[in-house]
N, C-alpha and C positions, 0 to 999 in steps of 0.2 A: 666185854668181859673184864673183870677186875681181879687183882690178885695173881697168883701163880698157879699153874696147872701142869700136870705131867701127862704126856701122851706117849703111847707105844705104837710105833709105826715100823713095820718090817723088822721087828726084833731089835730096833734101835730105840733108845730112850732119849727122845729129843726134848728140848725145853722150849716153851712158847716165849719168845722174845728174849728172856734172860733167866739166870738161875742155874743151879746144879741139878743133875738128874737124881730123882728120888723115887721111892715107891709112891705111887699116886695116892695121896690121901683124899678123903672125901672132900674137904674144903680147907682152905687156908685163909687166915685173915688178911684183909687188904692192908698193904703197907701204907703207912701215912708219912707224909712229908714232915720234916722238923719245923718247929715254929720259928726258929731263928737261923740265920745264915752264918756259917763260920767265917771268920775273918780270912783264913787261909784256905783256898780251895784244895781239896784232896783229890788225887787222881783215883778214879774208880778202878776196882779190881775186876778180874775176869769173872769172879763169881757174883760180884755185885752188879756190874753192868751200869755204867753211867748213862743217863739219859738227860734230855734237856730239862735240868732242874729236878731230876728224879731222886738223887741222893744228896742230902745235905746241902742242897742249893749250890752245888759246885758250879763254877763259871762255865766249865766245859759242857754242862748239861742244860744251860739256860737258853731260852729263845729270846731274841731281842724284844724288849718291851714286856716280858712276862713278869708277873708278880708271884713269888713263891715257886716251888718246884712241882714237877709232875712225877707221879710214881710210875712203877712198871705198869705197862698196858694202858697208860693214860696218854692222850694225845690232844693236840690242838691244831686242827687243820687250817692251813693258811689259805686265804682267799686267792682266787685265780689272778695272777699277775702281780700279787703282792711280793715284796722283797723282804728278806730277813737275813740275818748274819749266821754264818756257820760257827757254832760255839763248841764244836767237838774238840776235846783236849788233844794234846800232842801224844803220839804213840798210842792211839786208842786201839783197844782190842776189838775183835770182830763183834762181840756182844754189844760193846759200846756203840759201834758203828750202826748196827742194825737197830738198836734201841733208839738212837738219835733219829734215824730215818723214819721209824714208826711214829715218833713223837711229833714230827712236823708234817707228815703226810697221812697219818691214820691208816696206813697200809698194813695188812696183816702179814706177818712173816712166820716161817717155820725154820728154826735153826737147829741143825744137827750138832750135838755137843761134841761128837767125834770128828767133826769137820776140822780140816787143817786150820790152824790159827796163825795169826800174824798181827803185826802192828802197822798202823798207818797214820799219817799226819796230813790233814787237809788245811791249807792256808788260803784264805780268801779275804783280802782287805776290804772288798766291796760287798754290799748285800747282794744276794742271789735270788733268783726266782725258783719256783718249784721244779721247773724243767732243768735248770742248771744244777740244782741240788741232786736230782736223780742222775744226771750225767756224772757228777762227782762221786756219787754212791757206787755206780757201776764201775767207774774207773778204779775206785778203792778196792772193790771186790776182785777186779782183774789182777791187781798187784798181789793179792793173796792166793790167786789161782782158784777163785770162786766166781760164781755167777748166779743168776736167779732163774728159777723154772716156775712158770705159772702152774698153779694147782687149785682150780676153782677160784675162790676169793683170796687165796693165799699165794705168797711168793716163797718158794723153798730155796734156801741157800744151799747150793750144791757145788761140787768141785767141777772144774772145767774138763777134767779128764773124762773121756767118753761122753762129751756134751752132745755129740750128734745123735745119740740115742735118747736124748731128753725131749720133753714136750716144749718146743720152742715156737715162737711166733713165725709164721710162714708168710712170705710176700711173693705174690705171683709175678709173672713177667712184666706187668705194668706197675707193680708196687714199689714203694720207696722205703728202704730200711732206715731206722733212726740213726742219726750221726752220733752214736755213743758206743760204749764198750760192752753193751749187753749182747749176748749171743742170739742170733736169729738165723733163719733159713731162707735163702733167696732162690727163686726159680727164674731161669732164663732160657728162652728158646732161641737157639742159634739159627742163623741163616745159611751158614756154611757147614764145615766139618766140625762136629762137636768134640772129636778126639783131640784136636789141636787146642781147643779152648780148655779142656779138662787138664791137659798136660801143663798148660801155662798157669792155670789157677793153682795146681798142686805146688808149683814152684813159688808162688807169691802169697799163699795163704799163711796164716799164723800157725803156730805149733799145734794148737788144739783144733784148728779148723779141719774141715773135710770137704771133699769134692767128689760127686758122683754124676753119672749121666744115664739117661734112658732115651735112646734114640737121639733126637736133636734137642732134648730137654736137659739142661745142666742144673744140678742141685748142689749148692755149696752152702756150708754152714760156717759162720765166723761171727766176729763182733760186727755190730752195725757199721762202725766206721770203716772196718776192713772190707765189708761187703760193698759199701758204696765205692771204695777205691777200686776193688776188683771189677765191679760192674762197669765202671767207666773204661777200664782197660779192655775188658771183653768186648764192649761195644765198638771200640776203635778197631780192634783186631777183626771182629766179625764183619764190620762194615767194609773193611778193605777187601774182603772176599766176595762182597756182593755188589761191587761196582760194575758188574756186567749189566749192560743196558737191556731193558725189556720194553715191550710194546704195551701201552695202556690206552684204554678207550674211555672217553667221558662224553656222554650224550647231554647236550645242553637243553634246557627247557625254556629259558627266557632270554638269555643273552644271545647276541649275534655271533655265530662261530668265527667269521672272518675277523671281526673286531677283537674278539677275545684272544684269538691266536696272535694277532699283531701286538696286543698288549703284553702277552707272555714273552714274545720275542724281544720286545723293547725293554722289559724289566730284567730278564735273565740272560738274554743274548743267545741266539741260535748258533750251534757249532756247525762248522763245515764237515763234510763227510770225512775228509782226510785229517781233520784236527780234533776229532771227537775224543780219542783216547788221551791226547796230551792235555786238552782243555779240561777233561774230566779229572785228571790227576791234579791239575792246578786248583780246580774248584774244591776237590777233596781236601787239599791241604789248607785251604782257606775256610773250610766249613760251609761253603755256599753251594746251593743246588746247581746241578748242571744237567743239560739235556742236549740231545743231538738235533731233534727235529720235532716240529709241530705241524701236523697235516690236518686239513679241514675236509670233512665229508659234508658238503652242503646239502645233499639229498636227505640225510638223516639228522643233520645238525650235530654231528659228532666230531670231537677233537681226538686225534690220534697222536699221542705223545710218546716219543722214543727217549727214554731216560732210565737211570738206575732207580731201583724201587724206593730207596730212602729219599732221593731228591724229588721223585714224583709226588711224595706225600706233601712236600712244601708247595709244589705247583698245584696239586689238587686242592689244597686249602685256599689258594688264591682263586682258583676257578669257582669253588663253592661260594666264595664271597661275592664274585661277580655275577654268578648265575642265580640271581634272585629277582622276583617280580618287583618292579619299581612301583611306587605309589601312583596309582592311576594308569599304569602301563598295561599292555596286553589288549588286543582288540577283541570286542565282543559284538554280537549282532543283537539289536533290540528293534522291536516293532511297536510303534505308537500309532494308535488309531485316533484320528482327529474327529472332533464333534462339530465344529463350526467353521474353522478356517479352511482355506484352500490349500491342499498339500503342496502344489507347485510353488506357491508364493512363500509358504513357510520354509520349504526346502531351500529356496534361493536365499532367504535371509540367514538360515543356519549355515549354509555353505560359505557365505561371505564372512560369517564370524569365524569359521574354522579354517580359513585360508592360511596356510603356513603353520598351523598349530602343531606343536610337538616337534619343531625342527631341531631343538637342542636337547630333547629328552628321549630316553629309551633307545635301545640298540636297533629296534625295528620300527621306531616311530618315524612317520613321514608327514608330509603336508596333507591337508584335506583336499577334497576334490576342487580342482581349479586353483590350487595354491601355487605360489611362486610367480604369478603374473605381476604382482605388485609387491616389492620388497617391504614397503612401509607397513601395510596391513599385516604382513607375515610376522614381522617382529613383534607387533602389538598383540596379535592373536596367539603367539607362542606363549605369552604369559597367561592366557585364559585357559588353555587346555594342555594336558600333559602328554597326550598321544595323538595318534591319527584320528581325525574326525571326518566322516563322510556321511552325507544324508542323501537318500534317494527317495523321491516321492512315488507313490502308487495311486494315481487318480481313481482307478477302478474301485478300490476299497477305501479311498480317502485315508490312506495310511502313510507313515514315514518309516522307512527302513534305515536304521542308524547303525553305523559301524563306529564304535567308540568304547573306551574302557568304562567300567562302572562309575568311576568318579566323574569322568567327563559326561557320561550319559545323564547323571543326576543334575549336573550343571545345565545341560541342554534341556532336560525335562522341565526345569523351572521356566526357561524361556518359552518352551512349547506350550506349557499350561497358560502362560500369560498371553501368548498370541492366539491360542485356541479358546480363549474365554468367551462365554456366551455374550454376544453383543446385544446392546439394547436396540429395541425396535422403535421406529418413529412412524407415526401415522400423520400424514400431512393433508390438510384441506386447503385447496386453492380456489379462490373466488375471483372470477373475471366479471366485473360489473361495467357495462357499457350502455350509455344512453345517448341517442343521436336524434336530432330534429332537422328535417330537410324540407324546405319550402321553395317551390319553383313556380314562377309565373311567366307565361309565354303567350305572344299574340302577333299576328301578321296577316298579310294578304298576298296571294299568288294568283297569277293568271297567264293565259296564253291565247294566241290567235294563229290559225294556219289555214292554208288553202292549197288546192292542187292546180296545176297548170300544164298545158301540153308542151312537149319538148319536140322540136323539129331540127333535123340535122341535114343540111343541104337539100331542103325542101321535102325531106322524107320524115314522117312522124316516127319519133323514137319512144313514145310513151308519155305518161303523165309525170310531172314533178311535184314536189311538196315543199312549201315554204311556210315557216312559223316563227313566231316571236313568243318567248316565254320568260316569266319572272317567277322563279321558284326558290325562295330562300330555304336553306337547310332541307329537312325532310318533307316540308310542305310543298307538294307538287300537284298541280292541277291536271297534269296529263293523265295520271293514274289515281284513282280514288282508293287509296289504301286505308285500312281500318284506323291507322294512327292519325290520319288527317281528320277523321270524324270525331276525335275525342274532344271533350270540353264543349264549348260553344262554337259550332261550325255552320257556315252559310255559304252557298255558292250557286253559280249558274253555269250550265254546260250546254254547248251547242250540239248540232247533229254530227254524227261521225263522218269523218272524211274517208271516202272509199279508198281501199288499198293503202291506207296510211300505216297500218300495222306492219305490212311487209316492208315498207320503206324504212320505218324506224326500227325494225327488228323486234317488234312487240308481238305479243300473242293476240292482241285485239286492236281494232281501229281506234284512233284517238278522236276526241271531239274537235270540231272545227274551231271552237273557242271555249273558254272556261275561266271563271273567276271564283276563288274560294277565300273566305274570311274565317279565321280561327282564333279563339282565345281560350287558354287552358291554364289551370293552376293545380300543381301537385304538392301535397303535404304528406311527408313520410316521417313517422316517429318509431324509433326502434329502442326497445329496452331488452338488453341481452344480459343474462345472468348465467355464467358457466361455472360449474362446481366440480372440477375433477379432483379425485382423491388418490393418494399414493400411500403405499405401505412399503417401507424399506428398512434395512438394517443400518446401524451406525457405520458411517464412512463408506456406505455403498450407494452408488448412483441409482436413482429410480427415474423412469421416464414414462410419460403417458401422452398419447396423441388421440384426440377426440375430434372427429369431423367426417367428411365424406368427399368423394371425388365426383363433382357434378358436371353435367354437360352445359355449356354456355354458348351463347350466340357469338359467332365470330364476325369478322369484317366482311363487307360486301366486295365481291370480286366480279369484274366484267369479263366475260369470255373473249378471248382474242385480244385482250388488252384494249378493247374499245375501238379497234380499227376494223370496221365493217363487220364486227362480230355481233352487233346488236347493242341495244341500250338497256337490256334487262340484266341487273346484277344477280350473282349467285351467292346465296347466304351459306357461310361455312359454319361448322360446329366444332367447338373445342371443349376439352375437359380440364377443369381446374380443381386443385386441392383447396378445399375450404375446411380448415381444421385449426385446432388449438393444440400446440405442443408445449409440454412442460417437462423440464429436467431438473431434478433436485438431488443434491448430495448433502445429507445431514452429518454433522459432527457433534456428538453429544459431549458437552463439557463437564457437566455435573448433573445433579438430579433436577435442576430447575432451568438450565439454559442449554441452548443448542445453537451451533453456528451452521448457517445454510449457504450453499453455493447454488444459485438459481439461474436457470435459463428458460425464458418463456418466449414463444412465438405464436402470433395470432394472424391467420390469413383469412380475409373476408372479401366479398364482392362489393365493390364500391358503386359502380355505375355501368350502364349499358349504352353504348353509342351505336347507331345503325351503320356507321361507317367504320369506326375503330373496333367495334365489338365490345367485349366485356373487359373492364379494368378491375383489378383487385388491389387491395391494400394489405400491407404486411406490417405488423407491429411486433417489434422484438425487444425483449428486456433481458439483460444479463447482469447479475449481481453476484459478487463474491464476498464471503465473510460477513454475512448478515447475521447479527446476533438477535436471537429471539428467545422468549421465555415459554416454558411449557404451558400449553392451553391458552396462551395469550395471542390475540390477532395482531398482525403487523402489516402495515400498508407498504407494499413493495414499490409501487409507483403509480402514477396517474397521468391523465392527459385531459386537458380542457382546451377544446379547439372550436373556433368560430370562423367560418368561411363565408364570404359574400361574393357572388359572381354576377356580372352583367355582360351580355353579349348581344350584338346587333348584326343582322345579315340583311343587306339591301342592294338595290341596283345602283351602281355609281351614278351620282348626279341626280337621278330621279328620286332616290330615296331621301335626299336632303331637302326636298321641297317641303315647305311647311304645309301641314295637313294632307296635301295630296301625296306627300312622300310616303305616308303609311300604306298607300296602295302598292308600293314597290319595296317594302322592307318587312323584316320580322325581328322582334326584340324579345330577349329572354332575360329574366332576373331570377337568381337562385341564392338562397341563404341556408347555410348548414351549420349546426352546432353539435359538438361531440363532447361527452363527458365520460372518461374511461378511468377505471380504478382497479388495481390488482391487490387483493388481500390474501394473506397466507396465515394459517393457524397450525402450528406444529403440536403434536401430542406425543410425549415420550412414554412408551409402553415398557414397563419394567417387569411385569408379571403377566401370566395368562389371564388373570382377572381383568386387567386393563384391556386386553384384546377382546374379551367377551363383552365388556361394556360398550366398546365401539361397535361391535357387531349388532348388539341389541338396539342401539340407538339408530343405526342405519336401517335396520329392518323395520323399525317403527315408522321412520320417515317414508319408506317405500309403501307400507301398508296404508298410511295416511294419504299418500298420493293416489293410490288405487281407489280408495273410498271417495275421495273428493273429486277427482278428475275423470274417473272411468266408471263403467258399470260392471267391471269384473268382480268376481267374488274374492273375498279374502282367503288367502292360502298361506299358512305358516310353513316356513322352511324347517323340515325335521333335521335337527342336529344332535340327536341322542348319541351318547358316548357308550360304547360297549366296554364297561369296566372289567369284564372278564379277561379281556385281552390287554389290559393295562396293568402295570406294576403297582402294587399297593404300597402302603406305608412301610410295612415290614420288609418287603422286597427292596424298597429303596434304601432302607437303613442297612440291610444286609449287603447290598452292592457297595454302598459307601464304606462299610466296615472292611469289606474285601479289598477295596482300593487302598485304604489306609494300611492294611497289613502288607500289601505288595510294596507300597512305598517305604514302609519300615524295613522290610527285608533288603530292599535296594540300598537304603542308607547304611544298613549294617555292613553289607558287602563293600560299600565304598569306604567305610571306616576301617575295615580290615585291610584294605589295600593301602590306606594311608598309614596304618600302624605296622607295615612291614619292617622287618629288621633293617636298620640303616647299615650301609657299608662303611663301618668305622671300626676302629680298634686295631690291634696288632695282629699281623699275619702269623707270626711265629718264625722260628729259626730252623735251620737244618738240624738233624740229630746231633751232629758234633757240637755245634754252637749251643744247642739247647742244654747239653750236659754240662758245658763249661759255665753257662749262666746259672744253672741249677746249683752247681757247686759253690759259686761265688756268693749267691744270695741266700744260701741255706743257713739258717741259724742252728745253733747246737741244741736241737730239740731232743728231749729225752722222753717224749710222750710214750705211753704204753700202747702198742698196736693191738689190734684184734687178732687173736689166735685163730687162724683159718688156713685151709689148704687152697683157697681161691683168692685171687687178687681182690682187695677191697678198696684200694686207692688208685688214683690216676697220677701220672707224672707231675701234674700241676695242682694236685689236691692240697688242701690245707693240712697242717700237722695234726696227727691224731690226738685225742684228748689224753691228758696226763694220767698215769696209773692211779688207781684208787688204793 
């Protein structure tokens, strides 16, 4: 709006900003500023109203840095925080004061021309801010007995008389009035008797102030600076009436009750029963919180605090700061189902990691299962986990039950996924190649002669006796014609049987009276053994196979009765021997092409048969560790090339050494044996199901080929059809993987929320007494315009309200 306008309000002819009351004309021309400034500034009159550069460029109406003057109803709003000089002339009239305030703030004013007038001088050697300018403006109005009353977007200049009936800003029990001379209404709810508070305020208020009460709600109207002063006094008086102790309950959610109670006692100090009142008074005088007792109810996790209400507020703020979930704190139960690894082994590894974890974190954190046995691992694992970690295996479902926080669980889950990764499979082919050649040449002569004769004892016949001479090297015996004697080239002469000789010798038949046997035999044995055991195992898992049989073998000859009158016929025993090939292999896959093998191989075989000693066996054992092999490449584990030559002679002493004739009394054996043994191993790393199917296909082809070549059986294929209706398809696999990713994402978000919990930092705050003192000391002289409301809109520590418009 430019120019001057006349308004009629309530039968009074006010003027907007400045000028004399006139009949309201339709329009008036806008006043213009002079083109030149006079050399001598002229003091504006009440009718003219000096503004900042509004009339004649008077110095009293200039803003710092302005060029030219501003007419009535013209303004230049200063930026927030900017400073300017107060150029109001000395002994300024009310119209000059209001016109100057309008020019620097662009605030709309309504000035009643009948309002009391006065003169005021504002001196400020330093530039001021807008807030400081408002404070000076309200103080100047107060000296004239005037104040401002909000009316929409306007400020009405009214007299302070009867100010309690005006529309003034209202501040609730928690609000803060501005520290200036503008009149406001403050609400305060007393804790004690409100009558005493009202009587005290009536004595301390200003002349124009007023105090009323409704119940325990006190309503007092005064200047902002006076309201702040009165409010401080009222709180001190009202607080002294509320020092009676009360019982408060605080149920903790995260912190340990015992530790929290100990911390409160250590910080504030617990009073004795007999010193409660005295200590409370001392605390009150110092402005520090006081309490008598802190009791812990462990069953419900509740703190019972006996303290005055105001002091309990300080203690409550401390408890709320302590009773927060720590990052990674709080135990939760998780179940992880393993796919490949053994749950007992994984649980053992995880529990070893969690030994002593969380020893220094969290009120309820403790060590994991088995923790505390070794202090060294406990200190290191405490850096890994923030809380208690316990892992219990369930072999029936191949699952792990984990008690840990979300953050620790995610850390463990990475370890579990690494341990439970699908291990590569290894298919191992073992070849045992053995070639042996055994040649044996034996020849000799055996014979005997025997006859019976009568035996007389003291002239009385005692029966017939038997006398014989025998030369029987090794198993070649002319007394009995066994089948082994007739092998090879055999020739012999036997005489008639001697009567009753079988009974004398303990044989089942009578022996010849004489006999001569000549034998020559040669044995050639060639053996070609090829054993191909196959093993299928997982990476780092031992596999073993044993191929063979338990066969009955001929034992040694035994004579009944130890040969003392028990007869000369030996008894053949039967034994059972394990003839097998044992292979144990543990593969360790290094990468895609190499594998390290720990091998143990044992081969038991029958070597020879002796009629006296029975069957002898040979054992070949091979043990190798850390054998490096490549995928699909054969490797020779070991071999044996052996050549043995044996010669043996069995003869009658003396007679067997006679040239030529000595062959009638001896037997000679020559044996030559050669062995070539080699062990070959071929590892195959199976990474995909296709690799396993290729191995299966190849082995089935070898089997069918063997059937067709070596047997007359018909070919029969092994049906291995897959019922894909019971198998998960591609979409189901993708859906399952997507669900797993969503679950992992939710778990990560929960862990991030735990890590982003509010830190226990910052100022706890002071008791109500000290808080008011601090508020008064640090408060700046803010003159911001508050919001007119009947409810509190600010808090004790809120920022200053925005400046008036």
